[in-house]
N, C-alpha and C positions, 0 to 999 in steps of 0.2 A: 551824533556816538548814541548807540542803540540802549536801551537801558536794560542792566542788568536784571535778569531774574534766576531762579532755580539757586544755583550753588554761588552766588553773589562773588562778590568781589574776593582775587587773591593775590599773593604781590611775594611770595617767599619762594619766588626763583628770578636768576639774574640774568638769563638768555631765555626768550622766546623764541623756537626754530618752528617754520613753519615750513613743511614740507619736509616730507620722510624717503625720499629720495636718496642715490648716492652721496648727494651734496651736503643733503640736511642733515643725513645719520654720520658724517664725516665730522660736520661740524658740530654734531653736537657731542662727540666722543673728545675733541680737541679742546673745546674749552671745555669741560669737565675736566679731563688730565691735568686744566693749568688751573684749575680753582674756582670755576662759574659754576654754579647750580643750573639745571639745566631743566626745562621742558618740551619737551617736542610734540607737534600737534601733525595730523595729517588728515584731510578730508575726505579721503578715502577710506571705505571702510576695511577693503582687502587692499594687500602689497599689487600694484601693476603689474600684468602680467600680459601679454608675454613681454620677453626683454627686449629692448631697442640697441642698447650699446653690446659692442661681444667684444672689446678688446681694452686691454689694462696696457699702459707704457710703462717702460723703465722709470720714467721720475715718478709716477703714480706708487708703485708698488714702495719707492725708497720713502717718501712724504708717510705713506701710511703704517710703515714699519712700526717706530715708535709707538703708535697705539696698541701693538700686539696681537695686531691681524693677518701680518702677512703671510706665516705660513699658513693660517687656514683658509685665504684665497688659493695659495699657489698648490693645495693638495685637491684645490677643484679646478685648476685650471690646467688645458693645455701649451707647455711652455717650450716645446720643442714642435710647432705648428710647422706644417707644409704646406706649400700653396701648390696648384699647377693653372698658369698664366695660358690662354688661349688667346693668340692675336691671330684671324682669321683660319688658316689650314695649319699653322704654326703651333706647335706647345712646347712651352719653357714649363720647368721643376723648379721649385725656388725653396729653401727650407728657410724659415723665421727664426732662428733662434741661434746663438752663438755670435754676435755681433762683434765686430775688433772694438769693445767699451770696456777696456780694463778696469775704469774708474766708478763701476756700478757692482752690485750682486746679482742684478737682473739685466744682463746682457739679449732680451731677446723681449720679441711681442707676446703678449700673453692672453690666448684667445678665451674669452671666459662669462658667461650671461651676466649682465646687468643685474637679473633674479639673484644670482648666487653670491653678489658682490653686496646686495641688500640684505641677503640673509646673514652673512659674515658677519655686517656692520651691525645689523639690529640686535644679535645676540649678544657681539661686546657690551651694546649700551644695557642690556639685560644683565649681564653680567653686572655689573657697575651699579644698578637698581634703578636704571632708566627705564621705562617702557614707552612706546611710541604710542600715543590717543588716537587712537585710528576712528573715523567718524565723526571729526571735530571740525569744524570748518572755521576760518579766520573771516571773520564780517567786516569788522573792520578796524584801522589802527591808526595812530597819530601821537606825535610827539606833543607833549604839551609842557615842554622845555624843563621840568622836573623830571621826569621819565617818560618812558613810551606806556601807553595805554591802550589795551587791545581788547575787543570783543569776539566770543569764541560762541558756538552755534553745536553742540554736541546732542545726543539721547538724553542727556540729564538737565538739558534747557540750556538758557542764556546765562553766560558767564563773563565779568570783567577783570582783565589781569591789568594787573601794575607791577613793570619791570624796568630797569634800566634798560635795556636793548631787545628789539625784535630784528631778526634774520629772518627774510625771504627768500625761502629755498624753492618756493613756489612755482617752478616752470616759468615758461614763455609769458602766460596769461595772470600772472603775477598780481595779485593783492595787494602787496606789500607795496608794490611798484607803484602802481595806480593810487591807493592811497596818500604816498608820500610824493606824489606829482611829480614823479621822475619820469621823463620821456624815454621812449624807445625808437633809437636813430636807426635807420637800415631801410630794408624794401623785398619783399616775396622773390621768391623764385618762381620761374615760367615753368621748374622741371617739379617734379616729386619723385618721393621713393615707392617703390611698393615692398611690402613686406607680406612671408607666407610661410608657414611651416607643412612641409611636403614629405611622401614619402614619393619615392622616385623608381622606376624601373631602368637599369641600367645607368646608374649615375656617375661612375668613375670610383674612381680610388677610397675606397672605403677610412676616413678618417681626413681625407685630406680639401683643405680649401680650394673651391676653384673659381675663377676669376674671367670672364665673357669677354672681351671688346668687342665693340661694332659700333658702326655708326648712329646706332640710335641712343646708344651710352652703354653702361656697364653694366654686367649682369654678376653678382656674388651667389656662389652657393657654400654656407658651411653646414658640418657637421656637427651643429649644436641647436635644432631645434628642439623647442621644449613640448611640443602637440605633435610631433612625428621627428622621422630620422634628419630632415634638411632643414635649414634657412634661407629661405631664396630674400635676397636682395637687390634691386634693381632701379636704376633711374632712367627716367624718361619724361616726356613733354606731358605736364599735365595736362589732360582732355578738356578739363571742364573749365581753366585760369585759376588762377589763385583762391587758394581759400582760407578760411581764417584760424580753425586751430592749429594751427602751426605747433610742428613737433608730436602731433597725439596722432594714435594711427584712426583714421575715420573708417568712411563702409568699405568694405570688404569689394573683392575683386575676383569676378567669376574663375572657374578652371579654365575653361576655355580659352580665356583672356592671357592667364596665366603660362600656359600652354603655347598661346604665340608669342610672348615675350622668350620662351626658353628655344622655341625654335628659329626666333629672328635675331637670339643670339647665338645659332649655332651649338646650341646642346642636346647632346644625343640622346635624349633620357626624355620618357613618357611619363606624367605625370599617373600615377595610381590612386592617392590619396590627397586630399587637400581636406587639412584640420583645420588651417586659420589664415586669413588672409588680410590685411587692411592697405589702402591710402594712407601716404602721410604728406602734407604738404608742409613746403619747407621756405626757411625766411635767413637773412642775415641781417642781423641786428645787433647792436651796441647800447645800452643806457647810457646816457651821458655822463651820469654819476653811481657812484654802488653804494653812497650815502647820503642819507639827509638827517643830519641829527642825531638822534637815537633809532635810525632805522637803516637797517642794510640789503644789499641784495648780493646774492651768490647762486653761480651756477646757470642755469637757463634763464632765471630770473633776470640776471643782469648782463646775458649775452648768449645768441642764438646761433647755431652755426649749420650749414650742409652737414652732412658725416662725412664728409671726403677725410681721409688721414685721421679720423677716429676720436674728435678733438672733445667731444660732449660731455660724456662722463668724466674722463681725464680731468679738461678743465675746470672742474663745479668741484672733483675733489681737491685738488690745488688750489683753489680759490678759498676752500672751507679750513684746509690746511693752516693758512694764511692768515686767514680773520679768527680763525678758534683758539690759539693763543693769546691772541691779543685783546679780546673780549675777556679769556680767562685771566691776563694778567690784569684787565681792569678792574674785573669783580675783587680779584683779591687785593687791590687797595682801601678796602673796608677798615675803616680805622687811621689808615694813612689819608694821601693826597684824595679830596674827592675825585669821583668818576667823572666830573666835569671841569675838572684840572687843567691848566695847562697841558702838564705831561701827559694826561688820558687824552688829552685830545691830538697831541701831534700822535699818539701812538695809534689811535683808532682812524686819525687822516689817513695814516700811513699805509692803509689797505686799498684805499683809491688809488691813491698816488704809485701802488704797485702792481696790482693788477690789472687797472682799467688800460694803461699802457699796454701789457701782456695781452691783454684781451685784442687788441685795434692790430697788434702784429699778427696773431693765429686768424684775425679776421681777413688779410691779408693771402695767407696761408690756404685755409679752408677755401677762400672764394677763387683763387687760382686753378687750386687743385679739382675743385668741382666744376670748372669752366672747362676743363679738358676732360674731365668724368664724366661730364652728363649734359653739356652744351650739344644741342642738335644744331647750332650754328655751321656754317658752310667749313671753315676751319678745325673746328674740333672734329668734326664726322669727321672729315679727312683724314687727320692725326690718327684717329682709332680706326677708321677701316680702312684704310690703305698706305698710311708710313708705318703706322705701329707692325702690319705683317711684315714689311720687307725690313724693319728693324730687328724684328726679332730673334736671329741668329748672333745678334753680339749680345742678347743679354746676359746669357750666363756668364760670358767675360768679363761683364760690367758686375753680375752680382760677385764674380770670384775677387773682385777690388775691393778687400773687404773696409779699408780708411774710409772708402769712398761711401759706399753704405751705412759704415756706422756712422758717418757727417748727416746723411739724410735721416738715421733714427734719434741722432740727437735733436735734430732739429724739430720733427715731428712730437717727439715725448717732451719738449719744452725744456729739454738739461741744458739748453744753451740761455735760458730765463736768469736775468739777473736786475738785481733791483739797486745797482750804483747809485741811483739820482735819487733814493728814497733819503729820508730825514732819521732813518734808523741805521745808515751806513757810514759808522763813523771809521776815519782814519786817526789814529793815535802820533805821536812825537817821541822818538824817532818814526821813519814810517819802515813797517817790516817789509822786506823783498823776497821775491821768489816763493810767493804763496797766493792763492785767493784773493784776491781785492775785497773791501768791504761789500757786500749786498751780490757776491757770486754765490754759487751752489758750490757746498765743499766738497770737492772729489772724494772717492773712497779709494783706500791704501792701505798697503799693508806697514800696520806699526807695531811696536814693542813699546809696552809698558812696565816693563821687570820681568815680563814671563815670556812664554811662545808667542812670536807674530801671531797678531792678530788682525784682522779686516777694521777699519775705523767706523765705517757707519756701524757695524755690528756692536760696537763698544757705546757710540750716540745711537742705539735704540731704546730710547726711555726717553718720557717727556721733560722739558726743562731745557735751562739753556747749558752748554758745556764749554768748558774753557778751556783751551789746550793749548799748554806750556811746551815750550821747547825743553831740550834736554838741557840746558845750563843757563835757564829763567831763575830771576829769585822767585824764592815762596812767597805766596801770596797772604797777607794778615788774614788770621781766621776771620776775623769780622766782615770782609771784602764780598766773597761767594754768597754769604744767604741759603737759605735751606732750597730753593728753588734752582739752583745750580750745581752741576758736576765739573770737578777739576781731574785732568789728566794728563802728566807728564808723559811726554812723547820721546823715549830715551834714543831711539834713533833719528831724531830730528836735532840736527848740531845748530843754537843760536840761543837768545837770550829773549826772545820773542813770544808774543801769546797771540790766539785767534778766540773770539766770544762767537760761538756758531747759534744762533737760534734756535728755537725749538721747529721751525721747518727747512731746518738744514742749510740755512743763507748764513755766510759770513757775516757779522752785525759790526765788530771792533776789529782791530788790528793795530798792534802797536811793536817797535822793535826792542821794546822791553816789557816787564811784567809793570805797569804800570799803574798802582792802584787805585792814584786819583779819577785817572782818565775811565779804566775800567768801573768804577762806581759810578759814576756821573754816566757811563751808557746803561749800566744795570736801572737805574733811577729812572732812566728814559723811557725804558721797555718796561717799567712796574717789576722788575724778576728781584724784588727787594723785601718783600711784603711775606703774607701768610703761604704756605706751603701750597704746591699744589694735591689736588685728591688724588688718591692712591687709585692705581688702573683697574 
C-alpha cells in the first residue's frame, strides 16, 4: 500500500466509485438515491471524447427513469430513427421506432451519443451535490476485512480513502479488478472496429442511418458525428493482429484507407473532410466473479463485448442500477445490522448471482451476432455478400411482422432478463397466480389507483421499493412499509394479493394475500427497513 501524503486519510463516504463513464455515473446516482454517501473519481482530466456507444435500449431507459434523467436523455435522442440497409445492389428502408412493445413506454431504439448520456448523468449528480473528481487516479485498493482501503493520486497529492465499498467502473483494464485478483476469461477478436467522424459528398438521405453489408464486414454511417456530420463504424480483419488496449480508440486511420473501406462496402460517397479516426481492438471476456469482499466490478470492468447489438453501454447501466440500490440499502443499515452481517451479505452477493449469468447470456448473443457481422470466414462472408442480397426482397415482409420484430428487440434490449433463481426472489404463501413471478421484470401497464388511468411505470418512477396491492387486499399495518417503501392499491386488479417491486423494476416478493409477516421478512432481507434514502 502506498503511503498517503498531502490530504491524508478520508473516510466520510460509503461507496467509492472508480470511473465516471455511463456505468460509474449511473451507479453513483442509484446508490446515492438509496441512502449511500458517494464519491466518484476519474483518472481522465476531461470527459472522454468522442463517443463509442450510440444506442440506448428500451430497458435501459426504464431503469434510468426513477433517477429522474429519462426526459433529459430523450430530449437529446432520436427516438424515431430510420435506417437504410444496403445488401449488395438492393436497398431496404426500415423504421426503428414504434415496435409492438405494449408493456413499455419506450418501444423504440434511441440514437444517442454516449457523450450526451454522460453529460446528463453528471449533471444529475451535480444537482445532488456530488461532483466527479477528474484527474484523480486509483493507485491501489484492497479489502482489509473491516473495510476497503484505496490510495488515490490527484493534483493535490496522494490520499488514502477508507470506506465500506469500492466499485470498479474503470473499463476493460480495470485497476480494481487487478488489485482484487479477479481473473479475466475470454479472448481477443481477430477483427477490429474502425471509427471516424467524416463529412461526405453525396452521403445519402439526411438524418438516416445507413448500413452496408459486404464480404469484408459491415459498415455503418450514423448522422451522429461529434466533429463532423457522420460517424463511420466499420468492422474488418485487424491488419496487425490482436492489440492490448481493448475497447479503447487507438491509432488513426488514413483518409485514403477509409475511402477504400467505403468503396469496398459499396458506399456511393466521397470523403470531403476527415475530422477524427481510430482503430479499436476488440475482445470478448467476462470476469469469473463480480465481487471479492468489499470490491465490486461493473460494466466493462466486469464484461467486455463486441459492439454487435449495442450491449456495452446498456449492460453497464443495467449493472449499475442493480448494484447501486443494494449498496445504498446496505449503507443505510448504519445503527442496525452491521454491513458485514448475514443479511447484508446475501443482498450484496445477489449482485453476482444475478448479473453474471446475464452477462454470460449476453456474451453468447454478441459473439454470435459479431460472427455474422464481422467474421471474414468463408461462411459469414458468403452470408453477407451472396445470401443476404438474395434474401433482401423478403426483409420488408419480415419487418411488417411486428410481433417477430418486437421479440427480437426484447432479446437485444434485455427485457427478457429475469432473476428467478436469486435469493431475493421470494414466493409467498399462498402463491399469487396470473402475475409476474419473483425475479421477473415488472411489465408496464395502464392501471387505476383511484383517479384517471395511468401508466404503472410512471407511478413507480421514484427511488425505493414499491408495494402493489390488489383491489381487495387487506391494508398493511402502518409499521410494515417503512420510509423507503411506497404502497399503491391497484383498483383495476381484482384479488387479495400483493407484489413487492425492487428499485430496479424486478418483482422481489409475491403473495396471494397481503401477508405482513412474509413481507416484513423480505423487506428486512433487502435492507429496506432502515433510514430513508437521500432525496433525488
